[in-house]
Structure formats: structure tokens, C-alpha cells
PDB file of N, CA, C and O in Angstrom:
ATOM      1  N   MET A   1     -25.343 -18.705 -12.917  1.00  0.00           N
ATOM      2  CA  MET A   1     -26.302 -18.020 -12.409  1.00  0.00           C
ATOM      3  C   MET A   1     -26.892 -16.802 -13.303  1.00  0.00           C
ATOM      4  O   MET A   1     -26.141 -15.827 -13.358  1.00  0.00           O
ATOM      5  N   ASP A   2     -28.225 -16.689 -14.076  1.00  0.00           N
ATOM      6  CA  ASP A   2     -28.427 -15.557 -14.739  1.00  0.00           C
ATOM      7  C   ASP A   2     -28.866 -14.330 -13.957  1.00  0.00           C
ATOM      8  O   ASP A   2     -29.219 -14.280 -12.779  1.00  0.00           O
ATOM      9  N   LYS A   3     -28.778 -13.410 -14.796  1.00  0.00           N
ATOM     10  CA  LYS A   3     -29.115 -11.740 -14.351  1.00  0.00           C
ATOM     11  C   LYS A   3     -30.442 -11.733 -13.193  1.00  0.00           C
ATOM     12  O   LYS A   3     -30.461 -11.124 -12.124  1.00  0.00           O
ATOM     13  N   GLN A   4     -31.651 -12.713 -13.844  1.00  0.00           N
ATOM     14  CA  GLN A   4     -32.890 -12.803 -12.904  1.00  0.00           C
ATOM     15  C   GLN A   4     -32.420 -13.216 -11.664  1.00  0.00           C
ATOM     16  O   GLN A   4     -32.631 -12.502 -10.684  1.00  0.00           O
ATOM     17  N   THR A   5     -31.705 -14.454 -11.541  1.00  0.00           N
ATOM     18  CA  THR A   5     -31.735 -14.966 -10.399  1.00  0.00           C
ATOM     19  C   THR A   5     -30.669 -14.299  -9.215  1.00  0.00           C
ATOM     20  O   THR A   5     -30.625 -14.432  -7.992  1.00  0.00           O
ATOM     21  N   GLN A   6     -29.932 -13.607 -10.083  1.00  0.00           N
ATOM     22  CA  GLN A   6     -28.914 -13.154  -9.061  1.00  0.00           C
ATOM     23  C   GLN A   6     -29.545 -12.068  -8.586  1.00  0.00           C
ATOM     24  O   GLN A   6     -29.327 -11.857  -7.393  1.00  0.00           O
ATOM     25  N   SER A   7     -30.340 -11.222  -9.194  1.00  0.00           N
ATOM     26  CA  SER A   7     -31.267  -9.821  -8.721  1.00  0.00           C
ATOM     27  C   SER A   7     -32.235 -10.619  -7.447  1.00  0.00           C
ATOM     28  O   SER A   7     -32.238 -10.082  -6.340  1.00  0.00           O
ATOM     29  N   GLN A   8     -32.941 -11.749  -7.632  1.00  0.00           N
ATOM     30  CA  GLN A   8     -33.576 -11.914  -6.758  1.00  0.00           C
ATOM     31  C   GLN A   8     -33.144 -12.842  -5.637  1.00  0.00           C
ATOM     32  O   GLN A   8     -33.943 -13.181  -4.764  1.00  0.00           O
ATOM     33  N   ALA A   9     -31.602 -13.346  -5.661  1.00  0.00           N
ATOM     34  CA  ALA A   9     -30.940 -13.731  -4.693  1.00  0.00           C
ATOM     35  C   ALA A   9     -30.545 -12.793  -3.194  1.00  0.00           C
ATOM     36  O   ALA A   9     -30.153 -13.306  -2.146  1.00  0.00           O
ATOM     37  N   ARG A  10     -30.757 -11.391  -3.418  1.00  0.00           N
ATOM     38  CA  ARG A  10     -30.439 -10.414  -2.748  1.00  0.00           C
ATOM     39  C   ARG A  10     -31.424  -9.452  -2.628  1.00  0.00           C
ATOM     40  O   ARG A  10     -31.231  -8.330  -3.097  1.00  0.00           O
ATOM     41  N   PRO A  11     -32.596  -9.779  -1.986  1.00  0.00           N
ATOM     42  CA  PRO A  11     -34.072  -8.876  -1.968  1.00  0.00           C
ATOM     43  C   PRO A  11     -33.948  -7.899  -0.785  1.00  0.00           C
ATOM     44  O   PRO A  11     -34.860  -7.100  -0.573  1.00  0.00           O
ATOM     45  N   ASP A  12     -32.950  -7.931  -0.076  1.00  0.00           N
ATOM     46  CA  ASP A  12     -32.081  -7.127   0.896  1.00  0.00           C
ATOM     47  C   ASP A  12     -31.532  -5.936   0.635  1.00  0.00           C
ATOM     48  O   ASP A  12     -31.336  -5.041   1.457  1.00  0.00           O
ATOM     49  N   GLN A  13     -31.242  -5.920  -0.699  1.00  0.00           N
ATOM     50  CA  GLN A  13     -30.122  -4.960  -1.195  1.00  0.00           C
ATOM     51  C   GLN A  13     -30.763  -3.466  -0.952  1.00  0.00           C
ATOM     52  O   GLN A  13     -30.032  -2.579  -0.511  1.00  0.00           O
ATOM     53  N   SER A  14     -31.630  -3.304  -1.139  1.00  0.00           N
ATOM     54  CA  SER A  14     -32.223  -1.672  -1.074  1.00  0.00           C
ATOM     55  C   SER A  14     -32.693  -1.174   0.516  1.00  0.00           C
ATOM     56  O   SER A  14     -33.322  -0.142   0.748  1.00  0.00           O
ATOM     57  N   ARG A  15     -32.217  -2.192   1.571  1.00  0.00           N
ATOM     58  CA  ARG A  15     -32.670  -2.024   2.767  1.00  0.00           C
ATOM     59  C   ARG A  15     -31.551  -1.441   3.283  1.00  0.00           C
ATOM     60  O   ARG A  15     -30.428  -1.937   3.193  1.00  0.00           O
ATOM     61  N   PRO A  16     -31.879  -0.138   3.960  1.00  0.00           N
ATOM     62  CA  PRO A  16     -30.983   1.042   4.424  1.00  0.00           C
ATOM     63  C   PRO A  16     -30.715   0.049   5.957  1.00  0.00           C
ATOM     64  O   PRO A  16     -31.510  -0.621   6.616  1.00  0.00           O
ATOM     65  N   VAL A  17     -29.253   0.319   6.133  1.00  0.00           N
ATOM     66  CA  VAL A  17     -28.421  -0.349   7.277  1.00  0.00           C
ATOM     67  C   VAL A  17     -27.929   0.925   8.254  1.00  0.00           C
ATOM     68  O   VAL A  17     -27.020   1.713   7.989  1.00  0.00           O
ATOM     69  N   LYS A  18     -28.544   0.918   9.130  1.00  0.00           N
ATOM     70  CA  LYS A  18     -27.762   1.669  10.192  1.00  0.00           C
ATOM     71  C   LYS A  18     -26.926   1.538  11.271  1.00  0.00           C
ATOM     72  O   LYS A  18     -27.293   1.314  12.425  1.00  0.00           O
ATOM     73  N   LEU A  19     -25.327   1.741  10.727  1.00  0.00           N
ATOM     74  CA  LEU A  19     -24.545   0.997  11.223  1.00  0.00           C
ATOM     75  C   LEU A  19     -23.877   1.685  12.503  1.00  0.00           C
ATOM     76  O   LEU A  19     -23.187   1.048  13.298  1.00  0.00           O
ATOM     77  N   ASP A  20     -24.098   2.779  12.598  1.00  0.00           N
ATOM     78  CA  ASP A  20     -24.392   3.524  13.952  1.00  0.00           C
ATOM     79  C   ASP A  20     -25.059   3.141  15.207  1.00  0.00           C
ATOM     80  O   ASP A  20     -24.758   3.548  16.329  1.00  0.00           O
ATOM     81  N   HIS A  21     -25.997   2.316  14.900  1.00  0.00           N
ATOM     82  CA  HIS A  21     -26.670   1.544  15.688  1.00  0.00           C
ATOM     83  C   HIS A  21     -26.345   0.272  16.475  1.00  0.00           C
ATOM     84  O   HIS A  21     -26.848  -0.111  17.531  1.00  0.00           O
ATOM     85  N   HIS A  22     -25.479  -0.246  15.797  1.00  0.00           N
ATOM     86  CA  HIS A  22     -24.993  -1.558  16.231  1.00  0.00           C
ATOM     87  C   HIS A  22     -23.569  -1.171  17.143  1.00  0.00           C
ATOM     88  O   HIS A  22     -22.545  -0.590  16.782  1.00  0.00           O
ATOM     89  N   ASP A  23     -23.948  -1.732  18.433  1.00  0.00           N
ATOM     90  CA  ASP A  23     -22.770  -1.929  19.527  1.00  0.00           C
ATOM     91  C   ASP A  23     -21.533  -2.215  19.149  1.00  0.00           C
ATOM     92  O   ASP A  23     -20.612  -1.645  19.734  1.00  0.00           O
ATOM     93  N   SER A  24     -21.258  -3.127  18.125  1.00  0.00           N
ATOM     94  CA  SER A  24     -19.866  -3.522  18.034  1.00  0.00           C
ATOM     95  C   SER A  24     -19.088  -2.435  16.913  1.00  0.00           C
ATOM     96  O   SER A  24     -17.877  -2.213  16.908  1.00  0.00           O
ATOM     97  N   VAL A  25     -19.869  -1.963  16.189  1.00  0.00           N
ATOM     98  CA  VAL A  25     -19.585  -1.027  15.120  1.00  0.00           C
ATOM     99  C   VAL A  25     -19.079   0.168  15.956  1.00  0.00           C
ATOM    100  O   VAL A  25     -17.924   0.584  15.855  1.00  0.00           O
ATOM    101  N   ARG A  26     -20.233   0.832  16.996  1.00  0.00           N
ATOM    102  CA  ARG A  26     -19.784   1.858  17.845  1.00  0.00           C
ATOM    103  C   ARG A  26     -18.729   1.711  18.787  1.00  0.00           C
ATOM    104  O   ARG A  26     -17.934   2.625  19.005  1.00  0.00           O
ATOM    105  N   SER A  27     -18.689   0.796  19.261  1.00  0.00           N
ATOM    106  CA  SER A  27     -17.221  -0.001  20.024  1.00  0.00           C
ATOM    107  C   SER A  27     -15.943   0.422  19.187  1.00  0.00           C
ATOM    108  O   SER A  27     -15.166   1.274  19.618  1.00  0.00           O
ATOM    109  N   HIS A  28     -15.753  -0.248  17.903  1.00  0.00           N
ATOM    110  CA  HIS A  28     -14.432  -0.195  16.886  1.00  0.00           C
ATOM    111  C   HIS A  28     -14.531   1.009  16.751  1.00  0.00           C
ATOM    112  O   HIS A  28     -13.405   1.363  17.101  1.00  0.00           O
ATOM    113  N   VAL A  29     -15.103   1.970  16.478  1.00  0.00           N
ATOM    114  CA  VAL A  29     -15.116   3.419  16.045  1.00  0.00           C
ATOM    115  C   VAL A  29     -14.716   4.123  17.359  1.00  0.00           C
ATOM    116  O   VAL A  29     -13.611   4.664  17.314  1.00  0.00           O
ATOM    117  N   CYS A  30     -15.257   4.203  18.281  1.00  0.00           N
ATOM    118  CA  CYS A  30     -14.608   4.477  19.453  1.00  0.00           C
ATOM    119  C   CYS A  30     -13.145   4.448  19.632  1.00  0.00           C
ATOM    120  O   CYS A  30     -12.247   5.290  19.618  1.00  0.00           O
ATOM    121  N   GLN A  31     -13.239   3.037  19.822  1.00  0.00           N
ATOM    122  CA  GLN A  31     -11.544   2.676  20.024  1.00  0.00           C
ATOM    123  C   GLN A  31     -10.985   3.105  19.436  1.00  0.00           C
ATOM    124  O   GLN A  31     -10.178   3.816  20.036  1.00  0.00           O
ATOM    125  N   GLN A  32     -10.836   3.132  17.868  1.00  0.00           N
ATOM    126  CA  GLN A  32     -10.050   3.347  16.928  1.00  0.00           C
ATOM    127  C   GLN A  32      -9.838   5.090  17.039  1.00  0.00           C
ATOM    128  O   GLN A  32      -8.724   5.600  16.924  1.00  0.00           O
ATOM    129  N   ILE A  33     -10.928   5.785  17.249  1.00  0.00           N
ATOM    130  CA  ILE A  33     -10.798   7.647  17.370  1.00  0.00           C
ATOM    131  C   ILE A  33      -9.805   7.789  18.958  1.00  0.00           C
ATOM    132  O   ILE A  33      -9.005   8.657  19.305  1.00  0.00           O
ATOM    133  N   SER A  34     -10.131   6.937  19.436  1.00  0.00           N
ATOM    134  CA  SER A  34      -9.529   6.980  20.737  1.00  0.00           C
ATOM    135  C   SER A  34      -8.040   7.013  20.648  1.00  0.00           C
ATOM    136  O   SER A  34      -7.267   7.915  20.968  1.00  0.00           O
ATOM    137  N   THR A  35      -7.851   6.059  20.239  1.00  0.00           N
ATOM    138  CA  THR A  35      -6.073   5.378  19.756  1.00  0.00           C
ATOM    139  C   THR A  35      -5.554   6.342  18.892  1.00  0.00           C
ATOM    140  O   THR A  35      -4.397   6.724  19.067  1.00  0.00           O
ATOM    141  N   GLU A  36      -6.482   6.956  17.655  1.00  0.00           N
ATOM    142  CA  GLU A  36      -5.496   8.054  16.840  1.00  0.00           C
ATOM    143  C   GLU A  36      -5.172   9.605  17.775  1.00  0.00           C
ATOM    144  O   GLU A  36      -4.296  10.437  17.538  1.00  0.00           O
ATOM    145  N   VAL A  37      -6.342   9.616  19.012  1.00  0.00           N
ATOM    146  CA  VAL A  37      -6.309  11.061  19.874  1.00  0.00           C
ATOM    147  C   VAL A  37      -5.020  10.809  20.546  1.00  0.00           C
ATOM    148  O   VAL A  37      -4.144  11.672  20.596  1.00  0.00           O
ATOM    149  N   GLU A  38      -4.881   9.490  21.127  1.00  0.00           N
ATOM    150  CA  GLU A  38      -4.045   9.248  22.359  1.00  0.00           C
ATOM    151  C   GLU A  38      -2.524   9.485  21.200  1.00  0.00           C
ATOM    152  O   GLU A  38      -1.707  10.285  21.654  1.00  0.00           O
ATOM    153  N   ARG A  39      -2.246   9.005  20.153  1.00  0.00           N
ATOM    154  CA  ARG A  39      -0.917   8.932  18.912  1.00  0.00           C
ATOM    155  C   ARG A  39      -1.223  10.335  19.080  1.00  0.00           C
ATOM    156  O   ARG A  39      -0.817  10.846  20.124  1.00  0.00           O
ATOM    157  N   LEU A  40      -1.931  11.147  18.166  1.00  0.00           N
ATOM    158  CA  LEU A  40      -1.774  12.622  18.186  1.00  0.00           C
ATOM    159  C   LEU A  40      -1.024  13.500  19.189  1.00  0.00           C
ATOM    160  O   LEU A  40      -0.128  14.308  18.946  1.00  0.00           O
ATOM    161  N   GLU A  41      -1.595  13.165  20.416  1.00  0.00           N
ATOM    162  CA  GLU A  41      -1.450  13.674  21.801  1.00  0.00           C
ATOM    163  C   GLU A  41       0.171  13.527  22.159  1.00  0.00           C
ATOM    164  O   GLU A  41       0.787  14.438  22.712  1.00  0.00           O
ATOM    165  N   ARG A  42       0.741  12.345  21.798  1.00  0.00           N
ATOM    166  CA  ARG A  42       2.060  11.856  21.959  1.00  0.00           C
ATOM    167  C   ARG A  42       3.147  12.639  21.099  1.00  0.00           C
ATOM    168  O   ARG A  42       4.293  12.892  21.472  1.00  0.00           O
ATOM    169  N   ARG A  43       2.549  12.988  19.831  1.00  0.00           N
ATOM    170  CA  ARG A  43       3.024  13.692  18.842  1.00  0.00           C
ATOM    171  C   ARG A  43       3.372  15.136  19.487  1.00  0.00           C
ATOM    172  O   ARG A  43       4.481  15.634  19.682  1.00  0.00           O
ATOM    173  N   ILE A  44       2.164  15.623  19.741  1.00  0.00           N
ATOM    174  CA  ILE A  44       2.112  17.163  20.477  1.00  0.00           C
ATOM    175  C   ILE A  44       3.379  17.083  21.270  1.00  0.00           C
ATOM    176  O   ILE A  44       4.444  17.627  20.977  1.00  0.00           O
ATOM    177  N   GLU A  45       3.171  16.465  22.130  1.00  0.00           N
ATOM    178  CA  GLU A  45       4.685  16.403  23.335  1.00  0.00           C
ATOM    179  C   GLU A  45       6.031  16.343  22.698  1.00  0.00           C
ATOM    180  O   GLU A  45       6.957  17.128  22.904  1.00  0.00           O
ATOM    181  N   THR A  46       6.024  15.216  21.821  1.00  0.00           N
ATOM    182  CA  THR A  46       7.578  15.124  21.279  1.00  0.00           C
ATOM    183  C   THR A  46       7.935  16.508  20.359  1.00  0.00           C
ATOM    184  O   THR A  46       9.051  16.785  19.919  1.00  0.00           O
ATOM    185  N   LEU A  47       6.870  17.190  20.211  1.00  0.00           N
ATOM    186  CA  LEU A  47       6.907  18.225  19.101  1.00  0.00           C
ATOM    187  C   LEU A  47       7.464  19.716  20.038  1.00  0.00           C
ATOM    188  O   LEU A  47       8.262  20.566  19.644  1.00  0.00           O
ATOM    189  N   ARG A  48       6.807  19.666  21.237  1.00  0.00           N
ATOM    190  CA  ARG A  48       7.116  20.560  22.528  1.00  0.00           C
ATOM    191  C   ARG A  48       8.331  20.343  22.959  1.00  0.00           C
ATOM    192  O   ARG A  48       9.020  21.264  23.397  1.00  0.00           O
ATOM    193  N   LEU A  49       8.788  18.984  22.884  1.00  0.00           N
ATOM    194  CA  LEU A  49      10.288  18.849  23.290  1.00  0.00           C
ATOM    195  C   LEU A  49      11.275  19.394  22.249  1.00  0.00           C
ATOM    196  O   LEU A  49      12.158  20.039  22.815  1.00  0.00           O
ATOM    197  N   THR A  50      11.398  19.357  21.117  1.00  0.00           N
ATOM    198  CA  THR A  50      11.778  19.761  20.103  1.00  0.00           C
ATOM    199  C   THR A  50      12.149  20.735  19.739  1.00  0.00           C
ATOM    200  O   THR A  50      11.461  21.426  20.490  1.00  0.00           O
ATOM    201  N   LYS A  51      12.808  21.572  19.065  1.00  0.00           N
ATOM    202  CA  LYS A  51      12.866  22.935  18.461  1.00  0.00           C
ATOM    203  C   LYS A  51      12.669  22.768  16.999  1.00  0.00           C
ATOM    204  O   LYS A  51      13.522  23.305  16.292  1.00  0.00           O
ATOM    205  N   ALA A  52      11.661  22.094  16.386  1.00  0.00           N
ATOM    206  CA  ALA A  52      11.556  21.914  14.756  1.00  0.00           C
ATOM    207  C   ALA A  52      10.684  23.529  14.904  1.00  0.00           C
ATOM    208  O   ALA A  52       9.940  24.202  15.616  1.00  0.00           O
ATOM    209  N   PRO A  53      11.522  23.483  13.511  1.00  0.00           N
ATOM    210  CA  PRO A  53      11.133  25.226  12.915  1.00  0.00           C
ATOM    211  C   PRO A  53       9.661  25.371  12.887  1.00  0.00           C
ATOM    212  O   PRO A  53       9.173  26.433  13.270  1.00  0.00           O
ATOM    213  N   HIS A  54       8.925  24.428  12.480  1.00  0.00           N
ATOM    214  CA  HIS A  54       7.480  24.711  12.021  1.00  0.00           C
ATOM    215  C   HIS A  54       6.760  24.046  13.061  1.00  0.00           C
ATOM    216  O   HIS A  54       5.552  24.059  12.828  1.00  0.00           O
ATOM    217  N   ALA A  55       7.162  23.295  14.447  1.00  0.00           N
ATOM    218  CA  ALA A  55       6.492  23.041  15.335  1.00  0.00           C
ATOM    219  C   ALA A  55       5.407  23.371  15.967  1.00  0.00           C
ATOM    220  O   ALA A  55       4.690  22.581  16.581  1.00  0.00           O
ATOM    221  N   ALA A  56       5.208  24.702  15.833  1.00  0.00           N
ATOM    222  CA  ALA A  56       4.099  25.402  16.654  1.00  0.00           C
ATOM    223  C   ALA A  56       3.056  25.270  15.357  1.00  0.00           C
ATOM    224  O   ALA A  56       1.909  24.952  15.672  1.00  0.00           O
ATOM    225  N   ILE A  57       3.296  25.461  14.040  1.00  0.00           N
ATOM    226  CA  ILE A  57       1.957  24.900  13.111  1.00  0.00           C
ATOM    227  C   ILE A  57       1.395  23.695  13.200  1.00  0.00           C
ATOM    228  O   ILE A  57       0.183  23.505  13.102  1.00  0.00           O
ATOM    229  N   MET A  58       2.399  22.658  13.425  1.00  0.00           N
ATOM    230  CA  MET A  58       1.892  20.940  13.545  1.00  0.00           C
ATOM    231  C   MET A  58       1.402  21.065  14.846  1.00  0.00           C
ATOM    232  O   MET A  58       0.414  20.342  14.972  1.00  0.00           O
ATOM    233  N   ILE A  59       1.702  21.741  15.979  1.00  0.00           N
ATOM    234  CA  ILE A  59       1.158  21.458  16.972  1.00  0.00           C
ATOM    235  C   ILE A  59      -0.414  22.111  17.257  1.00  0.00           C
ATOM    236  O   ILE A  59      -1.024  21.736  18.259  1.00  0.00           O
ATOM    237  N   SER A  60      -1.030  23.109  16.312  1.00  0.00           N
ATOM    238  CA  SER A  60      -2.044  23.673  16.030  1.00  0.00           C
ATOM    239  C   SER A  60      -2.687  23.019  15.209  1.00  0.00           C
ATOM    240  O   SER A  60      -3.897  22.925  15.412  1.00  0.00           O
ATOM    241  N   THR A  61      -2.186  22.455  14.196  1.00  0.00           N
ATOM    242  CA  THR A  61      -3.144  21.308  13.334  1.00  0.00           C
ATOM    243  C   THR A  61      -3.544  20.266  14.043  1.00  0.00           C
ATOM    244  O   THR A  61      -4.725  19.946  14.174  1.00  0.00           O
ATOM    245  N   TYR A  62      -2.414  19.577  14.627  1.00  0.00           N
ATOM    246  CA  TYR A  62      -2.863  18.371  15.430  1.00  0.00           C
ATOM    247  C   TYR A  62      -3.755  18.525  16.657  1.00  0.00           C
ATOM    248  O   TYR A  62      -4.585  17.720  17.078  1.00  0.00           O
ATOM    249  N   GLU A  63      -3.470  19.547  17.076  1.00  0.00           N
ATOM    250  CA  GLU A  63      -4.815  20.126  18.314  1.00  0.00           C
ATOM    251  C   GLU A  63      -6.233  20.219  17.613  1.00  0.00           C
ATOM    252  O   GLU A  63      -7.187  19.603  18.090  1.00  0.00           O
ATOM    253  N   ARG A  64      -6.376  21.096  16.328  1.00  0.00           N
ATOM    254  CA  ARG A  64      -7.528  20.798  15.394  1.00  0.00           C
ATOM    255  C   ARG A  64      -7.804  19.611  14.921  1.00  0.00           C
ATOM    256  O   ARG A  64      -8.909  19.362  14.438  1.00  0.00           O
ATOM    257  N   MET A  65      -6.858  18.751  14.997  1.00  0.00           N
ATOM    258  CA  MET A  65      -7.641  17.249  14.691  1.00  0.00           C
ATOM    259  C   MET A  65      -8.191  16.636  15.827  1.00  0.00           C
ATOM    260  O   MET A  65      -9.272  16.066  15.686  1.00  0.00           O
ATOM    261  N   ILE A  66      -7.663  16.646  16.894  1.00  0.00           N
ATOM    262  CA  ILE A  66      -7.933  16.387  18.251  1.00  0.00           C
ATOM    263  C   ILE A  66      -9.599  16.855  18.271  1.00  0.00           C
ATOM    264  O   ILE A  66     -10.615  16.169  18.169  1.00  0.00           O
ATOM    265  N   ASN A  67      -9.459  17.934  18.401  1.00  0.00           N
ATOM    266  CA  ASN A  67     -10.728  18.628  18.617  1.00  0.00           C
ATOM    267  C   ASN A  67     -11.979  18.029  17.942  1.00  0.00           C
ATOM    268  O   ASN A  67     -13.072  17.657  18.370  1.00  0.00           O
ATOM    269  N   ARG A  68     -11.444  18.074  16.810  1.00  0.00           N
ATOM    270  CA  ARG A  68     -12.694  17.378  15.898  1.00  0.00           C
ATOM    271  C   ARG A  68     -12.690  15.766  15.808  1.00  0.00           C
ATOM    272  O   ARG A  68     -13.607  15.084  15.349  1.00  0.00           O
ATOM    273  N   LYS A  69     -11.844  15.441  16.177  1.00  0.00           N
ATOM    274  CA  LYS A  69     -12.236  13.756  16.839  1.00  0.00           C
ATOM    275  C   LYS A  69     -12.959  13.930  17.975  1.00  0.00           C
ATOM    276  O   LYS A  69     -14.179  13.855  17.827  1.00  0.00           O
ATOM    277  N   LYS A  70     -12.568  14.131  19.012  1.00  0.00           N
ATOM    278  CA  LYS A  70     -13.333  14.402  20.162  1.00  0.00           C
ATOM    279  C   LYS A  70     -14.928  15.086  19.884  1.00  0.00           C
ATOM    280  O   LYS A  70     -15.942  14.642  20.422  1.00  0.00           O
ATOM    281  N   GLY A  71     -14.912  15.890  19.226  1.00  0.00           N
ATOM    282  CA  GLY A  71     -16.708  16.475  18.754  1.00  0.00           C
ATOM    283  C   GLY A  71     -16.944  15.467  18.118  1.00  0.00           C
ATOM    284  O   GLY A  71     -18.129  15.262  18.377  1.00  0.00           O
ATOM    285  N   PHE A  72     -16.578  14.606  17.380  1.00  0.00           N
ATOM    286  CA  PHE A  72     -17.672  13.615  16.525  1.00  0.00           C
ATOM    287  C   PHE A  72     -17.673  12.724  17.791  1.00  0.00           C
ATOM    288  O   PHE A  72     -18.821  12.513  18.182  1.00  0.00           O
ATOM    289  N   LEU A  73     -16.827  12.213  18.450  1.00  0.00           N
ATOM    290  CA  LEU A  73     -17.318  11.070  19.778  1.00  0.00           C
ATOM    291  C   LEU A  73     -18.256  11.790  20.464  1.00  0.00           C
ATOM    292  O   LEU A  73     -19.197  11.060  20.775  1.00  0.00           O
ATOM    293  N   ARG A  74     -18.382  12.851  20.807  1.00  0.00           N
ATOM    294  CA  ARG A  74     -19.513  13.928  21.595  1.00  0.00           C
ATOM    295  C   ARG A  74     -20.388  13.952  20.715  1.00  0.00           C
ATOM    296  O   ARG A  74     -21.418  14.294  21.295  1.00  0.00           O
ATOM    297  N   LYS A  75     -20.578  13.807  19.749  1.00  0.00           N
ATOM    298  CA  LYS A  75     -22.090  14.173  18.455  1.00  0.00           C
ATOM    299  C   LYS A  75     -22.506  12.890  18.885  1.00  0.00           C
ATOM    300  O   LYS A  75     -23.495  12.780  19.610  1.00  0.00           O
ATOM    301  N   TRP A  76     -21.692  11.672  18.421  1.00  0.00           N
ATOM    302  CA  TRP A  76     -22.693  10.580  18.686  1.00  0.00           C
ATOM    303  C   TRP A  76     -22.542   9.632  19.804  1.00  0.00           C
ATOM    304  O   TRP A  76     -22.479   8.403  19.833  1.00  0.00           O
ATOM    305  N   ASN A  77     -22.493  10.777  20.954  1.00  0.00           N
ATOM    306  CA  ASN A  77     -22.684   9.566  22.341  1.00  0.00           C
ATOM    307  C   ASN A  77     -21.951   8.931  22.473  1.00  0.00           C
ATOM    308  O   ASN A  77     -22.382   7.839  22.846  1.00  0.00           O
ATOM    309  N   MET A  78     -20.225   8.995  22.302  1.00  0.00           N
ATOM    310  CA  MET A  78     -19.359   7.796  22.235  1.00  0.00           C
ATOM    311  C   MET A  78     -18.185   8.398  23.802  1.00  0.00           C
ATOM    312  O   MET A  78     -17.389   7.786  24.514  1.00  0.00           O
ATOM    313  N   GLN A  79     -18.590   9.652  23.766  1.00  0.00           N
ATOM    314  CA  GLN A  79     -17.078  10.088  24.815  1.00  0.00           C
ATOM    315  C   GLN A  79     -17.194   9.138  26.167  1.00  0.00           C
ATOM    316  O   GLN A  79     -16.150   8.960  26.795  1.00  0.00           O
ATOM    317  N   GLY A  80     -18.364   8.544  26.628  1.00  0.00           N
ATOM    318  CA  GLY A  80     -18.051   7.767  27.836  1.00  0.00           C
ATOM    319  C   GLY A  80     -17.592   7.034  28.018  1.00  0.00           C
ATOM    320  O   GLY A  80     -17.512   6.727  29.207  1.00  0.00           O
ATOM    321  N   SER A  81     -16.916   6.154  26.993  1.00  0.00           N
ATOM    322  CA  SER A  81     -16.162   4.982  26.896  1.00  0.00           C
ATOM    323  C   SER A  81     -14.459   5.499  26.544  1.00  0.00           C
ATOM    324  O   SER A  81     -13.396   4.908  26.738  1.00  0.00           O
ATOM    325  N   ALA A  82     -14.721   6.686  26.023  1.00  0.00           N
ATOM    326  CA  ALA A  82     -13.351   7.282  25.703  1.00  0.00           C
ATOM    327  C   ALA A  82     -12.983   8.346  26.862  1.00  0.00           C
ATOM    328  O   ALA A  82     -11.814   8.545  27.192  1.00  0.00           O
ATOM    329  N   ASN A  83     -13.807   8.846  27.307  1.00  0.00           N
ATOM    330  CA  ASN A  83     -13.351   9.896  28.758  1.00  0.00           C
ATOM    331  C   ASN A  83     -13.477  11.277  27.814  1.00  0.00           C
ATOM    332  O   ASN A  83     -12.673  12.162  28.109  1.00  0.00           O
ATOM    333  N   TYR A  84     -14.195  11.494  26.953  1.00  0.00           N
ATOM    334  CA  TYR A  84     -14.219  12.871  26.289  1.00  0.00           C
ATOM    335  C   TYR A  84     -15.149  13.460  26.437  1.00  0.00           C
ATOM    336  O   TYR A  84     -15.255  14.581  25.938  1.00  0.00           O
TER     337      TYR A  84
END
């Protein structure tokens, strides 16, 4: 295939696709972020039970990460299925 034929084969190349409008993508992103939040919450609980020297800093960092992820879910109206 020459260059001219290749460019004609993909006329939709410049068409913008809004992935956040597709339910399957939204569902996958919501599930992924929810799983990440749950994992971070478990890490926090583990850190609270141990006496690691920098546990407080790590807990604070994880809590900020959780807040940002939950904020993202709220911003994109995904909080309903994740209970945030």
C-alpha cells in the first residue's frame, strides 16, 4: 500500500472520540479506581497496626491519594457505583 492509499484508508483519524461518554470505559475506570482506593485503605490499616518510623507520613500520603481518587470519581459522576 502506498502513502496516499494509507491516508485514505483512515478517514476518521481526525475525528475526536470522547471516551468518557462510553459506559464500558466509565465502568472500567470506576472499577479500577475503586480497587485502588480499597487497596490504599488496607495499606493505611496495616500501617496503623505497625510502628514503622515513617508510618504517619505514609498514611498522610495515602489519604491524599484516596481523596484525589474519590474527587475524580465525583467530578466525573462515577461516585454512585463506587459509593463515594
